[in-house]
N, C-alpha and C positions, 0 to 999 in steps of 0.2 A: 690660808688662801694665797696664791701667788700674787705678786705685785701687779703683773699684767692683767690678771682677772679682776683685781680690785679697781684698777683704773678704768677697765672696760665697763664694769658695772656702774662706776661713778659717772661716766659719760652717758650711759643709758638713762640714768635718773635725771640728768640735766637736759635731756632732749626736749625742746619746746617747739611747737609749731612756728613756722616762719611769721605768720600774721601776728601772733602774740609777741614775738621778739621785736617786730617793727613797732608795735604799740608801746612796748617797754622802753625802747630807745627814744621814741617821741616824748614819752613822759619824762625821761631823764633830761632831755634837752630843754623841755619846757620848765622843769624844776630849776634848772640853772638860770633861766630868764627871771623866774620869780624870786630866786635868791638875790639876783642882782638888784631888783627893785627893793627888796627888803634891806639890803645893805645900804642902798642910797637913802632910804628913809631913816635907817639907824644912825648913820655917820654924818649925813649932810642936812637932814631936816629937823630931827628932834634930839639927836644925841644918843649915845649908847646907853646912858643911865636911864633916861626917860623911855627909851625903846624897850629895855629889859623890864622896866616896871610896867610898861603898857601891855606886856604879854598877859599879865594877870590882873591888871587894873585899868579902868577906862575913866579918865578924868578930863574935865573941860578947862580947869584953871591952869593946868600944866601941859607939857608936851605929850602926855600919854594918849590923849584923845586923837592926836595927829599921827601916832605911830602906826605904820602900815604893817600890822602883824598878820593880816589875812594872807598876804603873799608868802610869809614865812611858814605859816601853818600848811598851806597847800603844797609848798615845795617839799616839806618834810613828808607829807602823805605820798606825794608822787615818787619821791626817792625810795621810800620803804616799799611801796607797792611795785614799782618797776623791778627792783632787785629781787623781790619774791616771785614775780612773774618769770624772770629768767631762771629761777630755781624750780619752775614747773609747779607753782602753787596756784591752785584754782581760786582760792579765797581772795588772793591779792588782786585777781582780775576784777572781782566784784567791788573791792575797795577803790581801785583806780577808776572804775566806771562810775561809781557813786560820786566820787570827788569831781570827776569831769562834768557830770550832770549839774551839780551845784554851782561849780565855777562858771560853766557855760551860760547858765541862766543869769548869774550876776553880771557877767561880762556883756551879755546882750542888753541888759537894762542900762548898764553904764554907757554902752556905745550909743544907744538910741537917745539917751539923755544928753550926751555930749554933742550930738549932731542936731537935735531938734529943740533943745532948750536954749532960749536966747540968753539966759543968765550965765550959762557956762560954755556956750559954743564959742564965744570970742576967745576965751582962755585956751580951749583945746585946739582952736584953729590958728591962733596967732602967736603962740608961745612955743619955745622948743620943748619944754617939759610937757606941755599939754599935747603937742603933736606926738611925742613918744608914748604918752599915756593912751592916746587915741589909737595909735598903731598897736599897742599892747592889747587893748580891748578887742580890736578886730581880729588880731592873731589868736587871742584866747578863744573867741567863738569858733574859729576854724579848727584849732587844735583840739578843743574839747569835743567837738562833733566828730572829728576823725577818731579820737580815742574811743568814744562810745561805740562807733560803728565797728572798729577793729576788735574791741574786747568782747562784744556780745556775740560775735560770730564764732561758732564752734569749728574747730579744725582738728584733724587727726594727724599724727605723725606716722609716716610710712615706715613700717618695720617688716623686714622679710619674715615669712612664716618659718618657724623652726619646729620640727616635730618634737613632741614631748619625749623626754629621756625615759628610757625603760631599763631598769637595772637588770632585768632578766634577758634582755635582748643581747645577743652576741654580735660582735662585728663580723660581717662576712669576710671570708678569706679573699685575698686579692685574686683576680681571675688570671690564670695562667693558661695560655693556649696549649692544647694537647696536640702532639704530632699526628698528622694524618696517617691512616693505615696504608700500608704498601699496596699498590695496585697489582692485580694479578697479571701475569705475563700474557701479552696479546699474541694471538695467532697470526696466520698469514694474511688474513683479510681484515685485521684490525679489531676483531672480536676477542674478548677474553678467552684465553685458551683453557679448555676444560680438561681437567685431569681424567685420563682414560682409566676406567675401572675394569677390572677383569670380569668377563661375563660370568654370570652366576650359573654354575653347573649343578644340576640336581644330583643329589647323592645317588650312587648306584644301588639298585635294589638288592637287598640281601638275598643270597641264594637260600631257598627253602630246602630243608632236608626231605628227600624223597622217601616215601614209605618203602619198606622192603617188598620186592615182588615175590608173589607166591606162584610157584610153577603150576601151569594149567595141565591137568591130567589128560584133557582132550586134545591137546595140541602136540603135533609131532615135533620132534626136535628139528630145528631148521639146520640144514647143512650149510656149511660155509660156501659162499659163492652163489647160492640160489636165492632168487628174489623172495622177498617176503610175500607169502600168499594170503596173509590175513588169517583170521580164525575160521577154520573149516571143521565141520563136524566129522568125527571119525567114521570111516566106512566099515560096515560089518564084514567079516570074513566070508569069502565065497565057498560054497560047498563044491566038492569035486563032482564033476559030471554034470554040473548045471550050466 
């Protein structure tokens, strides 16, 4: 296969509807925000050792219980799902949509508790870390709702219709204009001059052979110079003295 055809086929397989590409980029951006919160918890709150232990263990006597591993888990899911969405994987859309539904529900609970619970509203409203957390909760509700709306909508990619290839069909020859036939010469009044044909002369009748004439014994021989008298019956000879 030529290299150009391989590249063209590769681009065709990576074609993704625009609405799904937007959702994938939003998920990637949100994964970066979650990774930032996971890094803050890992390096500034509990330490890297307790954070790594807290991925598989939850304890109250050490820092594993305070390790914010939920943001790390969601960030990994969003990263994997968004990259697969850009590869036109339909299953990844369901994965990202499910993760957005679960996170959106938890962010909404955290947001309402931070606003309406008197025991925690002071910390969320009067501390820098609390305000950043509160902003993250509000942004999480909006982002997850947007992801769900974009990912559940079906979209089609516009592709021009290409007729199916037929091995038996031959390519038509390129059209070449044929020269126009020459116009007949025109006569005196602009009409095409007709070629005069010789008049048809009927063939001369063939002379028929005349049958031989039999001399008539009752006809006197005609003298030259005398008019023809026609057929006259012979006169009987006259008797003397009559």
